[in-house]
N, C-alpha and C positions, 0 to 999 in steps of 0.2 A: 592314226585316228580318233582311235581310244578313249590316247589322254585328251584329243580337240572335243572332243564331244561332252565331259567330261569335265571339262574349262569353262563350255558354254554354259553349262549345266550349272556348274557353280555360277556363277556370270548373271546367271538369272536369276539365281536366288540372290544374289546377293543385290541383284538393283532391286527387286520386291521388298528388298529389308532397307535399303537406304531409302526407296523412292519414298518421300513424303510431303512433295511441293503439292501446288495445285494445278490443275490442267492450265493455267494460265502462263505459270510459268514453262511449264514444257511448251508450252506453243511460242514463247519468247525463246528458248531454248533452239526448240527443234529448227524454227526460223534462223539463228543463229548461223545455228552449224551448216544449214543445207545452204548459208549462204557461204561458209567460209568452201564447204567441198564444192559448190561454183566458181570460185576465185582459185579453189585450186586445179582445176579443171583448162578454168581459162588461161591462168601463168602457167602452163606445163611442169609444173612441181611433182617429180612425183607420186602419185597420191600417197604409197603408206607415209613418206615422209613427212607432207603438208597433217597427216592424220595426228601423226607423233607428238607434234609443233603444238595442233589443237588442242591433245589431251593434255598440257604439258599448261598451257594457258585459261585454260576451260573453269568457269565461274563457278561451277559447284563439283560439290565429288563424286554424284550420278553423274553426272555429264563426262566428268574425267574420266570414269567405268566404263562407258559406254564408248567411247574414240579407245580408251584402250582395248576393249576384242573387238572394236571394230578395226579398230589398223592391224592386232590381234589374226583377225579370220581372214582380213586380207592378205597378212603378208601370207601367209600358211596355203595361202594359192583359194581359196573359197571365193566364189563372187561376190560382189557387194551386198547384192539383194539378200542373198543366201546371211550374213554378217549381220542386218541391219532385221528379217526374221527373228532370230536370236529378243529381240527388244519390243515386243509388239503391246508395252505399257506407252513406248517412246516415240515408237514407230507408228502409227498410222498403216493399215493395211493397201490403199491407198498408194501412200508412199512408196514402200517396199514393192507394189506392182508398177509405177511409173520406175523406179529405177531399176526394174526386171526389162522392164520394155527398153530400157536407153541399151542398158548392158545389152541385149539379144538385137539392138540396132549398131551399134558403136559408137552413138555417139550420145556422152550421158550431160552436155552441156544444155540442147534444149530440154532435155528434161531436167534439170536442174530449175533453171528458171522459170518452166514452166510451175512447178514447186513451189518458187521464192515467190512467185505472183500469187499463187493460190495460199497462199501463209498468211504472205499483208492483206489480201483480199481478208480473209476469214480471221482473222485479227483485228482488222476493224469494225468488223461483226461484235466481236466476242468484246470492244470496248464500249461498243453505243450499250449492247444487253448490261454488261457489268456498271453499265454508269441506271440501268432504269432499277437496277436491284434493290438500291437503297431504298427512292421514292417509296417504291414498291413496297417493302415492307414497314417502312415508316407507318404511308398512311393505311394501310391495313394494319397498324397495332393502337393507332388514330379512332378508326373505324369500328375495332372492336372494345374499344373503352367507349364510344361512345352507345356505343349502343345495351352495352352493360351498364352506364347511367341511366339511359333512357329505360332501361325495363326492372330495376332495380334499386334504383338511388332515388329519383325522382317521384317512384311508388311513394316510399321513405315518407318524403316530403309533404305530400299528398296527403297522410296518416295521419301526421305531427297538425298539420296548417285546419284538419277537418275536427283534429281533438278539440284543441286551442279557440274555435271557433272562426277564423279568419280563413278565407279565403284565395286561392291561389286564380296569381297574376294569367289573363285567356290565352297568350301562348302555352303558358308552361299546359293548363286543363287543356287547349287545341292537343298539343302534344302526346295525352296520353292518351287521350279518347284517340 
């Protein structure tokens, strides 16, 4: 038991060091893993074997490590939710709680179906938010430059025109005053 606790603590430290991806990539990987878990349950493939195969085919090193330690924990007889709790940066609290409920009821399939639906729904919301980030940043920078131009550059032109005896155009005078 002490050895498995030490392995989990080591796994958590390794995970924190290796996990440099953005939250959006984690979300996509969590959705893919949830879909794989759901397919394992639906096809009645032994869960440990399915996780082992999924770990080999995982697209990233971080996900491979998570699946490896989940597989090891489940094969040691730990409940699935206990092994998922060891990776709080990957599995949100609600995810672990839903899996815990599914294990308590003895029926994980509807739980993973619910998680899959929720992750897909939140993925669409994240895509919408991500689509707005660039225009908001670009608009903010444009507004900042416009304010700086009006506050510092245009008055300099007013001074230059005044020294030369010229007069600023009407829209520019309205902008300054």
